N, C-alpha and C positions, 0 to 999 in steps of 0.2 A: 899355251902355245903365244909366243913372240908374232909380232906381227913387223913385214919388212914390205919396203919399197926399192926394188930395184929398176935401176935409168939402165936403158940399153941404145949402145950407138950400134949401126951398121958395121964394119970393116967394108974394103975395099972385097976380099972373099965372100960378105955376106953379099952385098951387092951385086957382085956378078952372078950370085944365086936365087935371084929376087922372087923366080917362077917358083923355085922350092918352097919358097916361105913358108908356106899352110904346113906343108909335110915338116919340116923345121920346128912347128910351134909343137907338134905331136910328139918329134923325140925329145923336146924339154918337157912335157907334161910326163911321160915315162922316166925321164933321169932325176924330175921332182921327189915321183914317186917312191924310187929307187932310194934317193936322199933322205928322205923322213918330211919332206914339204910339201905343203899344197899348196898351188894357184888359185888365188880366191877369184882375180879378176887379170886382167892382158888386154893391153889397148897400143896399138899403132898410136903415136901422135905426129904430130904437126910442128918445128919448132927443134929449141935448142938436141931434143932426145930423139930418136925413134920409136923405143920403144917404153912404157910405163907398165910396171906388172906388181902387181899388191897380191904378198904370197904370207903364211904362217909356216912358222918351226919351231921345231923346240928350244934353240938358242943360237947366242949369235954363231957358234963356230959351225952350227949345222947349214943356216943360211950360206954362212961364207965359204963355206965348203961347195954348197948349190952353184952360188953367182960365180964360184972360180971353174968348178965344171962345164958351166956352160959357155964362159970366156975361153976357153980354152978348146974349142970346137974350132975356134976362128971366123966364125960368124958375124957376133958383135963385143963391143967391150962392153964391161956393165959397172955400176956403180950402187953399192948396197949401202941404205938409207934404214937405220930401226925405226921404228914407227911409234908413240907411243900414246893408250886411248887417252881419253879426256879420265875416266879411272885409274888409270898406270900414275899418271900424272899429276893427282892429286896424291896418290901414295909417294911419290916421290916429295913436292912440294910438303908433307907436314915433315920429311926428315929434312927439312935445310936448317941447318944451325942459326 
């Protein structure tokens, strides 16, 4: 499984529904499961982004489809980052010519 980081920022619509935020998380977790994605950790953050989530997905396409599914709900804008472990980067470095 590949690791991804999703950075999310609440939209105006999302902020208008702040009191329902926790139930939205349940919806996101159900959506993740249906998408074949595992949300490992989710954090509300101070600063530039409102939420940072760490997830695992079988491939880039699955992670991207999940991120788009979340964003299409209109409560948050997302940015998806592929994250590489130390072992993955070691393999990548071994391929540098």
